[in-house]
N, C-alpha and C positions, 0 to 999 in steps of 0.2 A: 232613529234608534235602530241599531243593528240587531239582527236575530241570529241566534246560534242555529246550527243545522237541525236541532231538535224542536224547533218552534218556540224556544224560550227566548225572551229578550236578553240582550247582552248589554248590561250597564257599563262594563269596564273591560271590554275585550277579553273576557274569560278570567280576569284576575279577581280575587276576593275584594270586596269593597267594605272596609271597616270605617266606622266613625269614631271620633274621639269621645262622643257622648256615651257610647256603649261598646267598650273594648270587647273584641271577640265577635260582635254581631257582624254578619256578612250580608250586606244589603242585596247582593246578587242572589245568594242562596235563598234569602227571604222572599224575593220577588219570584224566583223559580218555584218555590214551594206554593206560593199563592196561586200562580198559574196552574200548577198541577192540581191543587185542591179544587179550584173552580171548574176544572174540566171533568171532575168526578160528580156525576149526578147524585144528589142526596135529598130528594124531597122527603117531607116528614114521613116517618115510619120506614124509610128505606135508606138508612145511613150506614149500613154494614160495610160498603166498599170504602167509604171515606174513613170509617173507624179503623179498618184494616190498614189503610195507608198511614194513619196517625200511629197506630200500634207499631208498624214496621220502623217508622222514623224514631219513635221513642226508644224502642229496643236497641236500635243501631246506636243511639246516643248514650246507651248505658243505663236506661231507666228500667225499673221493674214495672210491668203493666199487667193490669187485670181488667176483665170485662165482667160486670156483674150480671145477675139473671133478671134484671128489671124488664127485659123485653117481654117476658111472659105476662107482665102486668100492663105494660104500655102499648103492646101490639106492634112494637117496632121490630125490625129484623136484627137488632143488636141491642146490647145493654149499655150501661154507662161505662166508659173507659176511664180508668184511674191509673195514673202513673206516679211513681215515687222514686226519688233519688236520694240515697243515703247521704247525709250531710258530712261536711268536712269544713275545715277552715276556709277553703275556696268557695264553698257553696252556702255557708251559714246564712240562714234567713232568706234564701232565695228559692223561687219555685216556678213551675210551669204547669200548663194544663191544656187539654183539648177536649173537645166536644162533650157536652152534657157531663162533664168530666171535671174532676179536680186532680191535679197532679202536684205533688209537693216535693220540694228539696228540704230535707230536715237536717237540723244540726245534730250533733252527737247526743245532746241531752233530749229526752223524750217529752219535755214539757210543751204545752200548747203554744207558748210564746216563741218557740223555736220553729214553728211551722208557718208557712204561707200557702194559701190555696188560691188558685185561679180557675175560672170555669168559662167554658164557651160551648156553644151548641153546634152540631154538625149538619143539621137539616137546613134546607132552603125552601123558599116558595117556588111554585111552578112559573114558567117553564124552566126546568132544571137540567134538561138534557141538551147536549149539543152546544154547550157554552164555549165560545171562542173569545178569550180575552185578548185585548189589543192595548198596547202601550203607545200612546202618542202624545208628544209634548208634555211628558211627565204625568199624564193622567191615564189611568187604566179604565177601559170601557169594554162593554160587550160588543162584539163585531156584528151582531145580528138581532134577531127578534127575541132573544132570550134575556133573562135576567143576567147580572154579572155574578151574583152569589157572594158579594162582599160581606153580607150579613149572614153568617158570622165567620166566613172563611178567612177574612182578613185578620180577625182576632185569632183564629186557629193557627194561621201561618205565623203570626207574631209569637204565639206561645210555643209553637214547635221550634222556632229559631232560638227562643230563650232556652228551651230544653236542650238543644244542641250545644249552645254556649255553656250552660251549666254542666252538661255531661263532659264536654271537653276540659273544663276546669277541674272537674272531679277526677279525671284520669291523669292529670298532670302530677308528676312526683312532687312530694312536699319539698319546700326549700331545705337545703342542706347547709349545715354550719360547718365550716372548715376550721379545724384547730391545729395548731402546730405545738408540739411539746416544747416546754420551756427548758 
């Protein structure tokens, strides 16, 4: 497995890797996101750095992001992060989320049936600092004496990729009908 100069694995020589099963999903970007997430230490009650990372990705993807004030109750250094993407024909019934978090893509109708919610958590068990992920023979492992942090950063990475794909779809112009006068 080749590595990019930034320590990220390179699945396809720098080109996006899309699958037929999930159009728009970029496997390279997903893997890079996972590697970036596991390198951010986030033991329980100290998830603010990874929440900030998720917030930046979601905002960049066009989502509205809020962080609630639950930190005062839980003793964490951050509250729950919630992201919402306004619905359209391209995003109807689809959603994404990150950490202790529900993020939803909603359709134009405000009924509950038009919303999907996904949730994941941002904290990991110890030792959570100094994680070095390694991809070898198609398997991602920790390079040393730390955890990998796949619980639940693998889920967070997948949800962030879904958020990016939905954000990209939402920004596409709607299909245009061409008519010729008779």
